[in-house]
N, C-alpha and C positions, 0 to 999 in steps of 0.2 A: 675203303677209307674209314678210319677209326677217330672218333672225337672223343675228347675228354673235357667235362665241366664240373663246375661245383657251385653249390648254391651260395655258399660264404667261404671265406678263405680257408677256414679251419675245419669245414665240414668235408665229409667223405665225397670222394669223386664218383661222378657218373662215367661210365664208359659206354659209347654209343658206337656198336660195330654195324656200319651201314650196310657192308657186303653179306654178312650173316643175319642181318635183320633182328639183332638182338641189343638189348638194353641191361647194362649190368651195374651193381653197385655194390662195393664191399665183397666183391668175388661172388656174388649171387644174381642170377638173371632175373629180372623184372618182368612178369607178364604183361606184355601189352599187344593190343589187337594190330592187325595190319595197317589200318587208316590211322589210329593215333601215332603210330610209329613213323609213317610217312609225313604226317604233320610235323612231328618233333625233329625229323631230319631236315625237312625245308626250314624251319625256324632256326634250327641251330646252325645251318649252313649260311644264313642271312643274319647273324648275330648283331643285335643293336638296330636293325633296319625295320621299319614298319611295314608288316605283311598284312596286307588286307584280306578280307574274308573272300572277296572275288578272286583273288590271286589263289589263295588255297584252293577254292571251288574249281577253278580252272586248270591249274598248275599240278595239284596233288590229287585231288579226288577224282575229278576228271569222269564222273559218272552222271547220266540225267537224273538219277534218283537222289543225287547228293543235294544238300540245302544248308542254308546258314544255321538252322538249328542243330544240323548233325555236326557242322564245324564247332558250335559251341559244345555240345556233348561230348566230343572228342577231346577238345581242350580242357574241359573239367576233368576228365578221366586222366590227363596228363598231369594236371595239378594235383590231383590226389595222389599220383605216383612221386612226382618231383618235389611236391611241397610249395610253399611261398616262396616268392622272390625270385622265380625263375622265368615265367610267362607273364608279361604285363599287358593287360586290357587297356588299348586306346579306344574309348568309348565311341562308338558309333562307325569306326573305321577298320580295325583289326588288331593284330597283336605284335609283340616285339619281345626277342628273346634276350635276356638281360646278362647272363654270366658270360664271363670270357671264355672262349673255345680254342682249344689247342688241337691240332692233328697230330695225333700220336701213332702213327702207324708202326713206327719203329719199336714201340714200347713190347714188351712181353706180354703174355697173356695175364688177364686181370687175376686169374686164380689158379692155383696148381691143382686145386681140388676138382675132381670129376663131377660137377654139379649137374644134377639131372635136369634134362631139358623140360621146361614147363610147356605144358600143353597149350596150343593156340585156341583155346576155346573160353569164351567170356561168361560172366555169370548169367547172361541174358537169357540163355534157354534153360538153365538150371531149374527144374520144377516148374517150367513154363510150357511144356509140351503140348497140352491140350488147348491152352491160350493161342499158340502159334497155329495149331491145326485148325482153331475157330477163325482166326484172322485168314488163313489160306482159302478156308471155305467161301469166306465173304468175298474174297478177291476173284475167286472163279466164278461166283455169280455175278460180280460186276463185270467181268469179263463178256459174259453172255447178256449184258443189257439190262440186268435187275439191279437198280439203283440200290445201294447198301449203306446202312447207318450203324456204326458200332460205337457204344459207349465203353470205356473202360475206367473203372473205379479202383482207386488204390492210393494209400496215405504216402506221404514223403518217403522216398527210398525204397519202396515196394517193386520198383522197375517199371513203371509204365511207359517212360520214354525208351528205356534200353529194350523193351519188348519190341515197341513200335519201330525200334532202329534195326533190330535183328530181323524182324519181319520184312521190312523194306529192302534191306540188303540182300537177304535170301532170294526174295521174288525177283528182284532186278537181274540176278545172275542168269535166269533163263527165259525172262519175258520182259518185253517192251512196256515201259509204264512211264507215265509222268507223275511225280509227287511234289507236293508242296507242305509248308509248315507253317503256323502261325501259333502265337502262344497269348493268352491273356495275362496281364499283369495286375498285380495287387493294387487296387486304386488308393490313391491320396489327394483328395480334393476332387475337384472336377475331372471327370474321365472323358476321352474322345471316344466316340462310338466305332465300332467295326476295327478296332487295333489289329486284333488277331487275323482277321479276314484281309485286310490289307497287307499284313505281313505276308500270308500266305500267297497273295496275287503277286507281290514284289519278288517273292522267291520263284514264282513261275516266270515272270518277266526277265529273270537272270539266267535261267535255265538253257538248257540246249535247245528248247522250243520256244526261244523268245520271239522271234520274228511272228511266228503263227499266233502265239498267245496276245501279242500287242494289236494284231490285226483284228482278233476274235473280240478282245475288249473294246477296240474303236467301234466296232460294228455292234456289238450287243450290250456293252455297258459302258458307254462314254462317260457317264456321270462318276464311275468309279476311276476311270484312267484320268480323267482330269484332276482327281485328287491324289495322284501319285507322281511327285515332281521328279523329273528326270528321266521319265519312261518315254514319253511321248516327245516329237520335236516341237519346236515353236510354231512352225506351221500346222502340224497336226493340231495341236492345242486350240489354234484359234479356230481351226474348222470345227473342232469338237463344241466349243462354246456356241457356235451358231446353232446347234443342234439341242442343246441342253439350256432348258430355260430354268428348270429348278431342280433340287437333289432332295425330295421328300422322300420318307422312307419306303412307301409302297413302291415306287418307281425304282429305288436302288435293289429292294428285295428282288423285283420282277427281272431287272437287268442281269444282275448276278447269277440268278438260278438259270438264265438262258445261256450266259456265258459259260459257266462251268459245264452245262450240257454239250455246248459245242466244242469247247476243248477235249471232252471226253469223247467226242463222236468218232475219232480215228484211232485214239490210244488210250487205253485204261488210265483214270486219273484217280490218285490217291491224295486226299486231303486231309492233313492231321492238324487238329486245333486241340492245344494243350491248356490244362489249367483252366477249365470252364467254370470252377468255383468262383472265379474273378471276372467272367464274361459280363459285358454290358447287355442291357436288355435288346437292343437293337441286333446285336450278334446272335442272341438266343432266337430271335424272331426268324433269323434268315435260317438258322438250323431247323426249326420247327416247320419252316416253308418247305425247305429240302426234303424233311421227312415225309411231309404230306403229299409231294408231288408224285404223280403217276406216270410221268413220263419216262419212257424207257431211257436209261443212262448207263454208261460204263463207268460210273463214279462210285468210288468208296469214300464215305467221310468216317473218320476216326475221330472222336472226340473224348479226351481224358480228364478226369476231375477226381478231387478228393471227397469221397463219400462222408468222411468225419465232419466236414464243413458244408453239408448239404441243407442241413435243418434250417439255418436262416436265410438260404437262398431259395425261396419258394418258387420264382420264376424257373429256375433250372431243374428244380425237382418236379414241378410241372411237366416241362418239356420232356424230360426223360421218362417220366410215368406214362405220359400220353403216348410216346413213340413206342415205347416197349409193350405196353398193354395191348395197343392196336396191331401189334405184330408187324409194326414199321422200322423197328430198330432191335437190335439184341444188346445186351449188357454182359461184361466180364468184370468180374470182381476179383482181384489179385489179392490172394492170402500171404501170410508169412511163410518163411522156410520153416520145414520140419528139421528135426536132427538129421533125419537122413539126407535131407537137401544140403544142409550144412556140411555133412561129410563128404557128400558128391563134390561141393565146391572145393574143399580142401584137396579132395584126390585129383580134380581137374588141375587145380593151380599149382600143386606141388608134385605131382607125380608120384614117384617113391618116396613114402615117409614112413615113419614108426612113431606116430603121434599116440599118446594115451588115449585108451579107449574112450575116456569121458571128455575129451577135448572138445569135439563138435557139439556136445550139449551144453558145455560151459559156454562156449562162444555163442551159441543160440540162446541161451539164457540172458547173456550180457546184451547182446543186441536185439534181443526181443524177436528174434527170427526176420529182422529187417535185411534184404540182401544187401543194401547200400551201406548200412552200418556195420554189417558182418564184413564187407570188403575192406571198409576202412581201419575197422578193428585189427583184422588180419595184417593189413598193411602196417599198422603201429607194432603188432607182435614182431613182424619181421624186421623193421626198421631197428627195433629195440634188440635184435638178436635173440630175441627169446625163442623164436622159430628160426632155425638155422640148419644147413646142410652139414653133415659129418659122414664122411667117405661115400660121398654120392647119395645119402639118404637124408631127407628132412626129418629133424627131431625136435621135441620140446628142449630147449637149451638147459644143460645142468645149472648154468649160472642162475637162474631163478630158484633153484633148489638150495643154492648156498645162501642167499639173502633173501628170502621170498617178501619180506615186508617192504624192505627198500625198493626191490623190482616193482611190488604192486603199486607203491606211493608213485614211484616215478612215472609209470605207465598212466595212473590216473590224472596226474598233472598234465600229461601230453594230450590224453583223450580229452578232458575238461577244455584245454585251451583251443582244441580243433573245434569244439561244438560250445563256444562261449555263448552263443546266442541262441541255443537250443537246450531248454533245461532237462528234457527227459533222459537223452543220452549221456550227458554229464552225471546226472543224478544216479544212473545205472553203474557209471564207472566208479562213482565215489562209493558206493555199496561195497565194491571189491575190497575196501580197507577193513570193514567188518566181516564180510562173507567169505567163503572159500568153497566156490563151486567145483565139484568133484572132477578131477582130472585137469582143472586149469592151473591152480596153484597148489604146490605141494604143501602137505600138512607141516 
């Protein structure tokens, strides 16, 4: 089956070759991972219908390691590739595919050009071999009932979530595990405590081990289960209320610690908490308590945060400092990509190419070595046809050499509009009007 759709009436068409597992635009194959591609196919074949996150988890992903956070990550990747106006988010429910979709199996091939096949490798593992090895080591220890806590430090776009996604996906291929994710959100006004932890528990309650998880929570953490609407039946909630007299923090902390250890008793448990720089004090107290516990457990807790925002978060800094100094936790700090790693990314993404030798350095300079900014920047260059295939080999388009200033200005407008709420990337793009990084723009 082959599907055709457009963002807007006059925009270039996307071609979705379901059987071949490929997405095309303007005769060029677009790199997509297996899971984002599967989600795109499901959304496109249910055009203009609300597709819930639960439906995507059960019908498309179908793995015990899948989670709503993974769905959001994959949908974000699709939006980067497809642009705005294709996938609509229905808050708290799911997604809707907006463009009209035509089945065009009878059409000829999108392109007569022998476009090189793009490698099915994401940016997630580029330059992150040591970090992945560290995660794997901690997981092996957790399997041996050695409780593990790992903090991952990295600013926006350095790939914290992408790294964790790659680790869980690789580990789930050959090992049984239970995973759940929760994310802290930037506070505006009064905040609700334990939001990220409730998200992670809800993730567990919707997964393949739902029945057992609910039983464990009912036995060990009734206070938590009572605060999760829709998980327990009305009769179960009534029985739980008879047992729970209060919900003070010490009791909730003790209940959760015992419940997580019970869930991990049979199968290794990986809990991921993201954006700890926005965590409330109660959530940080739970993490500190889990780090102090000496009870053997098959649990690996991974917590990500932005180190650049750590200074005003004294409580978080103390939790991380105490746990790492006392040897109860480890810390991974993600760095920016080097020129070599940007070059590796281009090789992985485009396969055969004849880019100028200075292109990787110029892209790295503009994106400041940030993997996410690099990917979006290259997306822009490709969509602008500044990077395009010729006779089966990707090259820096000669069009930019014919009118460099016009090309640069047009690119800066697009880049700035993509990052209108983030000054730094937009400012770096604007600098292109005055600067000419070697190998990027012709003299």
